[in-house]
C-alpha positions in Angstrom: -44.8 18.8 136.1 -45.9 15.3 135.3 -47.2 16.1 132.2 -44.0 17.7 131.2 -42.0 14.7 132.7 -44.2 12.5 130.7 -43.7 14.7 127.3 -39.9 14.4 127.9 -40.0 10.6 128.4 -41.7 10.2 125.3 -39.1 12.2 123.3 -36.4 10.1 125.3 -37.7 7.0 124.2 -38.3 8.1 120.5 -34.6 8.7 120.7 -33.7 5.7 122.2 -35.7 3.9 120.3 -37.2 2.0 123.0 -40.7 1.9 124.9 -40.9 3.7 128.5 -41.7 0.2 130.0 -37.9 -0.8 129.0 -36.5 2.3 129.8 -34.8 2.1 133.6 -35.3 5.1 136.0 -31.5 5.7 136.4 -31.5 6.4 132.7 -33.7 9.5 133.2 -31.7 12.8 133.5 -32.0 16.3 131.9 -29.0 17.1 129.8 -27.9 20.6 129.5 -29.4 20.9 126.0 -32.7 20.5 127.4 -32.6 23.6 129.4 -33.5 25.3 126.0 -36.8 23.6 125.7 -39.6 25.3 127.2 -41.7 22.2 127.7 -39.0 20.8 130.5 -38.2 24.4 131.9 -40.6 23.4 135.2 -38.6 20.2 135.6 -34.8 22.0 135.6 -34.6 22.6 139.2 -36.0 19.1 140.3 -33.6 16.9 141.8 -32.7 13.9 139.8 -33.5 11.4 142.1 -37.1 12.9 142.8 -37.5 12.6 138.7 -36.4 9.2 138.7 -38.8 8.3 141.4 -41.6 10.1 139.8 -40.8 8.5 136.4 -40.8 4.9 138.3 -44.4 6.0 139.5 -45.4 7.1 136.2 -44.3 3.8 134.6 -46.0 1.6 137.0 -49.5 3.4 136.6 -49.0 3.3 132.8 -48.0 -0.7 133.1 -51.3 -0.9 135.2 -53.4 1.1 132.7 -52.1 -0.8 129.5 -52.5 -4.3 131.2 -55.6 -4.2 133.3 -57.7 -0.8 133.2 -57.8 0.5 129.8 -59.2 -2.5 128.0 -62.1 -2.3 130.6 -63.1 1.2 130.1 -66.0 2.2 128.1 -64.4 5.5 126.3 -67.8 7.1 124.6 -70.0 9.7 125.8 -66.9 11.9 127.6 -68.8 15.1 126.7 -72.5 13.5 128.0 -71.4 12.1 131.4 -69.0 14.3 132.9 -68.2 12.2 135.7 -67.6 9.1 134.0 -64.2 7.4 134.0 -64.1 7.8 130.3 -64.3 11.7 131.2 -61.7 11.5 134.0 -59.4 9.8 132.2 -59.3 12.2 129.0 -58.7 15.1 131.9 -55.6 13.0 132.9 -54.4 11.8 129.5 -51.4 13.8 129.8 -50.2 11.4 132.2 -50.4 8.5 130.0 -47.1 7.8 127.8 -47.8 7.8 124.2 -46.5 4.2 123.7 -49.2 3.1 126.3 -51.9 4.4 124.2 -50.7 3.3 120.8 -50.4 -0.2 122.3 -54.1 -0.1 123.3 -55.3 1.8 120.4 -53.5 -1.0 118.2 -55.6 -3.9 120.1 -58.8 -1.9 119.5 -58.0 -1.8 115.9 -56.8 -5.1 115.2 -60.2 -6.2 117.5 -62.4 -4.3 115.2 -61.2 -5.7 111.8 -64.0 -6.4 109.4 -62.0 -7.3 106.1 -61.1 -10.6 106.8 -58.7 -12.8 104.5 -62.0 -14.7 103.2 -63.0 -11.5 101.1 -60.8 -9.9 98.4 -59.5 -6.2 99.1 -61.3 -3.7 96.9 -59.4 -2.7 93.8 -59.2 0.7 92.0 -57.7 1.6 88.9 -56.1 5.0 88.5 -54.9 6.8 85.2 -51.6 8.1 85.8 -51.6 10.2 82.5 -54.4 12.2 84.4 -51.5 13.7 86.0 -48.6 13.6 83.6 -45.8 16.1 84.1 -47.3 17.0 87.5 -49.8 19.4 86.0 -53.5 18.2 86.8 -55.8 20.0 84.3 -58.9 19.2 86.7 -59.6 18.5 90.2 -61.8 15.4 88.9 -58.6 14.1 87.4 -56.7 13.9 90.6 -55.8 10.7 92.3 -58.1 11.9 95.1 -61.2 12.2 93.3 -60.7 9.3 91.1 -60.4 6.9 94.3 -63.1 8.9 95.9 -65.6 8.1 93.2 -64.7 4.2 92.9 -64.8 3.7 96.4 -68.2 5.8 97.2 -69.9 2.4 96.7 -67.6 0.2 98.7 -69.0 -0.3 102.6 -66.5 1.1 104.9 -66.3 -2.0 106.8 -64.4 -3.6 103.8 -61.8 -1.0 104.4 -61.0 -1.6 108.1 -58.2 -4.2 108.0 -55.6 -5.5 110.4 -52.6 -3.1 111.2 -50.1 -3.3 108.5 -47.4 -5.4 109.4 -44.2 -7.1 107.3 -43.3 -6.3 103.9 -45.8 -6.5 101.7 -49.0 -6.1 104.1 -52.9 -6.3 103.2 -54.2 -2.9 102.8 -57.6 -1.4 102.6 -57.6 -1.6 99.1 -55.3 -2.3 96.3 -54.5 -0.2 93.3 -53.7 -1.1 89.7 -51.8 1.6 87.6 -53.4 2.0 84.2 -50.7 0.5 81.9 -48.4 -0.2 84.3 -47.3 -3.5 85.9 -46.4 -3.2 89.7 -45.4 -6.7 91.8 -46.7 -6.3 95.4 -49.2 -3.9 96.9 -47.5 -1.8 99.5 -45.4 0.5 97.0 -48.4 1.6 95.0 -50.5 1.9 97.7 -47.8 4.2 99.5 -47.2 6.1 96.3 -50.9 6.8 96.3 -51.1 8.3 99.7 -48.1 10.5 98.9 -49.6 11.8 95.8 -53.0 12.4 97.4 -51.2 14.5 100.1 -49.5 16.4 97.6 -52.8 17.1 95.9 -54.5 18.1 99.0 -51.9 20.8 99.6 -52.3 22.0 95.9 -54.4 24.6 94.1 -55.7 21.1 92.3 -58.3 20.7 95.2 -60.0 23.1 97.3 -60.5 21.3 100.6 -57.6 22.8 102.4 -56.4 26.3 102.7 -52.8 27.8 102.8 -52.6 29.4 106.5 -53.1 33.0 106.5 -50.2 33.4 108.9 -47.6 32.5 105.9 -48.2 36.0 104.5 -46.3 37.1 107.5 -43.5 34.3 107.2 -45.1 32.2 109.8 -46.2 28.8 109.5 -45.0 28.6 106.0 -46.7 25.3 104.1 -49.3 24.7 106.6 -52.9 24.2 105.7 -56.3 24.1 107.5 -59.7 23.1 106.0 -61.4 25.7 104.0 -64.1 27.7 106.0 -66.8 28.1 103.6 -70.1 26.8 103.0 -70.1 23.2 101.5 -71.9 21.5 98.9 -73.1 17.7 99.2 -70.1 16.7 96.5 -67.8 18.6 98.7 -69.1 16.9 102.1 -68.4 13.4 100.7 -64.8 14.6 99.5 -64.3 15.7 102.9 -65.8 12.4 104.2 -63.1 10.7 102.2 -60.7 12.7 103.4 -61.5 11.7 106.9 -61.6 7.9 105.7 -57.7 8.2 104.4 -56.6 9.6 107.3 -58.1 6.3 109.3 -56.9 4.0 106.4 -53.4 5.6 106.9 -53.5 4.9 110.6 -54.5 1.2 110.3 -51.4 0.9 107.3 -49.1 2.7 109.3 -48.0 4.9 106.7 -47.1 8.3 107.9 -49.0 11.0 105.5 -46.9 13.8 104.7 -49.5 16.4 105.6 -48.5 19.7 107.1 -51.8 20.6 108.8 -52.2 23.5 111.7 -52.7 22.5 115.4 -56.3 23.8 115.2 -57.0 21.1 112.9 -56.0 18.7 114.9 -57.6 20.1 118.0 -61.0 19.8 116.1 -60.1 16.2 115.2 -60.1 15.3 119.0 -62.5 17.3 120.4 -60.4 20.1 122.1 -61.5 23.7 122.4 -59.4 26.1 120.9 -57.2 28.7 122.7 -58.7 32.0 121.4 -55.4 33.7 121.7 -52.8 30.9 120.8 -54.6 29.2 118.2 -55.8 32.6 116.2 -51.9 33.8 116.5 -50.7 30.8 115.0 -53.4 30.8 112.4 -53.8 34.5 111.1 -51.4 36.7 112.9 -52.2 39.8 110.8 -56.0 39.4 112.6 -54.5 38.9 115.8 -52.4 42.1 115.7 -55.4 43.8 114.2 -57.6 43.0 117.1 -54.8 43.9 119.8 -54.7 47.2 117.9 -58.5 47.7 118.9 -58.0 46.2 122.3 -55.0 48.3 123.4 -55.3 52.0 121.6 -56.5 54.9 123.3 -59.1 57.3 122.5 -57.0 60.0 120.5 -55.6 57.2 118.3 -59.0 56.0 116.9 -59.1 58.4 113.8 -55.3 57.4 113.0 -56.2 53.5 113.4 -59.2 54.2 111.1 -57.3 55.9 108.4 -54.5 52.9 108.5 -57.4 50.4 108.4 -59.0 52.3 105.3 -56.0 52.5 103.3 -56.1 48.8 103.6 -60.1 48.6 102.4 -61.4 47.7 105.3 -63.7 50.6 105.9 -64.9 53.9 104.3 -65.8 57.2 105.3 -67.8 58.7 108.3 -71.6 59.4 107.5 -71.4 62.3 109.6 -68.0 63.8 108.4 -67.3 62.4 104.9 -63.8 63.6 104.9 -62.9 61.4 108.1 -62.2 57.9 107.7 -63.8 55.4 109.8 -64.2 51.4 110.3 -67.5 49.7 110.1 -68.7 46.3 111.7 -67.6 44.4 108.5 -64.3 42.0 107.9 -62.8 39.8 105.7 -63.3 36.0 105.9 -60.0 33.5 105.3 -61.2 33.3 101.6 -61.3 36.9 101.1 -65.0 37.6 101.1 -66.3 40.7 103.2 -69.2 40.0 105.6 -70.9 41.9 108.2 -69.9 41.0 111.5 -73.7 41.8 112.9 -77.0 42.5 111.0 -76.7 45.8 108.9 -72.8 45.9 110.1 -71.9 47.8 106.8 -74.1 50.9 108.6 -72.7 50.6 111.9 -69.4 52.7 112.6 -66.7 51.6 115.1 -66.3 54.2 118.0 -64.6 54.4 121.1 -67.6 53.4 123.1 -68.2 50.1 120.8 -64.5 49.1 119.9 -64.3 46.3 122.2 -67.6 44.8 120.6 -66.0 45.1 117.3 -62.7 43.5 118.6 -64.7 40.5 119.9 -66.8 40.2 116.6 -63.7 39.8 114.4 -62.0 37.6 116.9 -65.1 35.2 117.0 -65.6 35.4 113.2 -62.0 33.6 112.9 -62.4 31.1 115.5 -65.8 30.1 114.1 -63.5 29.8 110.6 -60.9 27.9 112.5 -63.3 25.5 114.2 -65.1 24.9 110.7 -67.7 22.8 112.4 -69.5 21.7 109.3 -66.2 20.6 107.4 -64.8 19.0 110.6 -68.2 17.1 111.1 -67.5 15.5 107.7 -64.0 14.7 108.2 -64.9 13.1 111.6 -67.5 10.9 110.0 -65.2 9.5 107.5 -62.3 9.1 110.2 -65.1 7.1 112.4 -66.0 4.9 109.7 -62.6 3.3 109.6 -61.3 3.6 113.4 -63.5 4.0 116.6 -63.7 7.7 117.2 -63.5 7.1 121.1 -60.1 5.9 120.7 -59.5 9.7 120.4 -60.5 10.2 123.9 -56.7 9.4 125.1 -55.1 11.2 122.4 -53.9 14.7 122.4 -54.1 16.9 119.2 -49.9 16.5 119.1 -50.5 12.5 119.2 -52.9 12.0 116.7 -50.6 14.3 114.5 -47.7 12.0 115.4 -49.7 8.8 114.7 -51.4 10.1 111.6 -48.3 11.9 110.1 -45.3 10.9 111.7 -42.3 13.4 112.3 -41.7 16.0 109.3 -38.1 14.9 109.3 -35.9 11.9 109.2 -34.2 10.8 112.2 -30.9 8.8 110.8 -30.3 7.2 114.2 -33.7 5.6 114.6 -33.6 4.7 110.7 -30.0 2.9 111.6 -31.0 1.3 114.6 -34.4 -0.4 112.5 -32.1 -1.8 109.5 -32.0 -5.3 108.8 -29.1 -6.6 106.9 -29.2 -9.7 104.6 -27.6 -12.8 105.3 -23.4 -12.3 104.8 -23.8 -8.7 105.1 -22.5 -6.5 108.4 -22.9 -3.0 109.6 -19.0 -2.8 109.6 -18.8 -3.7 105.8 -16.9 -1.0 103.7 -19.8 -0.4 101.4 -22.3 -0.2 104.1 -20.3 2.1 106.2 -20.1 4.3 102.9 -23.7 4.2 102.5 -24.5 5.7 106.1 -21.7 8.0 105.8 -23.3 9.3 102.7 -26.8 9.5 104.1 -25.1 11.5 107.1 -24.0 13.9 104.3 -27.4 14.5 102.7 -29.9 17.5 103.6 -33.2 16.9 105.2 -34.6 17.5 101.6 -32.1 14.8 100.2 -33.2 12.2 103.2 -37.0 12.5 102.1 -36.2 11.9 98.8 -34.3 8.9 99.5 -37.0 7.5 101.7 -39.4 8.1 98.8 -37.0 6.4 96.4 -36.7 3.5 98.9 -40.6 2.7 100.0 -42.4 5.5 97.9 -43.1 7.5 101.2 -41.5 10.4 102.8 -41.7 9.6 106.4 -41.1 6.8 108.4 -43.2 5.4 111.3 -42.0 4.4 114.5 -42.1 1.1 113.7 -39.8 -0.7 110.9 -41.7 -3.1 109.0 -38.9 -4.2 107.0 -37.7 -7.9 106.3 -35.1 -10.0 104.7 -34.9 -10.4 101.3 -33.3 -12.3 98.8 -29.1 -12.1 98.2 -27.7 -9.5 96.0 -23.8 -10.1 96.2 -22.9 -8.3 92.9 -20.6 -5.2 93.5 -19.5 -2.8 90.9 -19.3 0.6 90.8 -21.0 0.6 87.2 -24.1 -0.7 88.8 -27.0 1.3 90.3 -28.8 1.0 93.8 -32.2 -0.4 93.3 -35.0 -0.9 95.8 -38.1 -2.9 96.3 -40.6 -0.4 97.5 -43.3 -3.1 99.0 -40.5 -4.2 101.2 -38.6 -0.9 102.1 -35.6 -2.8 101.0 -32.3 -1.0 99.5 -30.2 -3.2 97.1 -26.8 -1.7 97.4 -23.7 -2.8 95.4 -20.4 -2.9 96.8 -19.1 0.4 96.0 -15.6 1.1 96.4 -15.4 4.6 97.6 -17.5 7.0 99.6 -17.6 9.5 96.4 -19.1 7.0 94.1 -21.7 5.9 96.9 -22.7 9.9 97.0 -23.0 10.1 93.3 -25.1 6.9 93.1 -27.4 7.7 95.8 -27.8 11.1 94.4 -28.4 9.8 91.0 -31.0 7.5 92.2 -33.0 9.8 94.4 -33.1 12.7 91.8 -33.4 10.9 88.4 -36.8 9.6 89.0 -39.0 11.1 91.1 -41.5 8.2 90.7 -39.7 4.8 91.2 -42.7 2.9 89.8 -41.9 4.0 86.7 -39.0 2.1 86.3 
């Protein structure tokens, strides 16, 4: 119940755009709309005064942890020393507010900076013509591989920078696009990360695999690490992928990556749930295993006939006319493998059907754990941020810190918008602007964010700052942006219809604002 309350407070504070430390206990209440959320179901019958008192206790606990306790705890070796403070803290991490964890994490990241102002940031040169038209002819031409080659000889210590803040921050490396003159570093850096995420989730690179459950209309668009043996070159690319995750955390740029929960569990070192994670990743295999676990003896031949028609089996050697299942199954990459030594010659029978079901489930869980690939990713991540920080984070929280939320919260965006001198939120064209955005779909909002600052998702902290004046007001003018500073230069349009027209023109006309 404490964990459920902490999760509820995290969402409430995200909605109110404040930290739990600033939330007054009397602001805690469960709305009738919360009844539909299974995560807070255990709190629905608790008196509101009890909830508020419990929140006050958790608030006090978190204040003490943040101020005095967590900075003194050695967070490593949680698996080696089961009774260490770090191990106990890992068990109780559900009692710690997300903002408390982020505050401690940010202190550690700023204390582990190794690239200083005395050293120029590494610079890489990317050729946009290699991916012109959105068609990538070879994986070697992708921004991901171009950057991996150029940064392979740069010590990882030079990529450990302070947390990004302000409009045009210092990032791990600078990017120069061949044939283009870009002012500032933030816009081009964010565009690079956006393009790399598109490449990783496309057929141009083979590091990620679409979630098998997508074929059953479940978790469409989600990806997992491709479960197959890797070469040295692929290991280096996975290492670079891990580095990019850490670089994005230090840059406070949410990555538009849609990875399945099993990936984030592997990243923080949490074990997989044999039922839930298998069902999320591969619902067809999950249902297949359940059939073998639950059918009766008379249904064996019918089940084998069904499976035989799906090319999972052959005929029984004792009775050639009878279909049978053997101890084989297909991997996520489509390769038929033996589930035990000589599995092709072993027939599934009523006596060993449970052994077969466990073997199929074990194969899928090993593929989801994908220890070889995950070790390479964690090694890359650990070269940029201290891995012991993951001790405090849940899989959902590390995903939140790395990728943000996959939707745009207009209330949050509005609460973190700064206006230039002379502008007010009540100005007519400003009101038109927000009204127009409220009429946008989520897809259009993501395109607007991409247009304005070269990334599709927004972090929970707003790094914008004031810019120069722009007082022209004419319906013939177009909206301009400074992507490095997330600044939108908005003419004073005279009507909502014009505002809508110009906004839609801006976000659809150029996919890449760096082009002009």
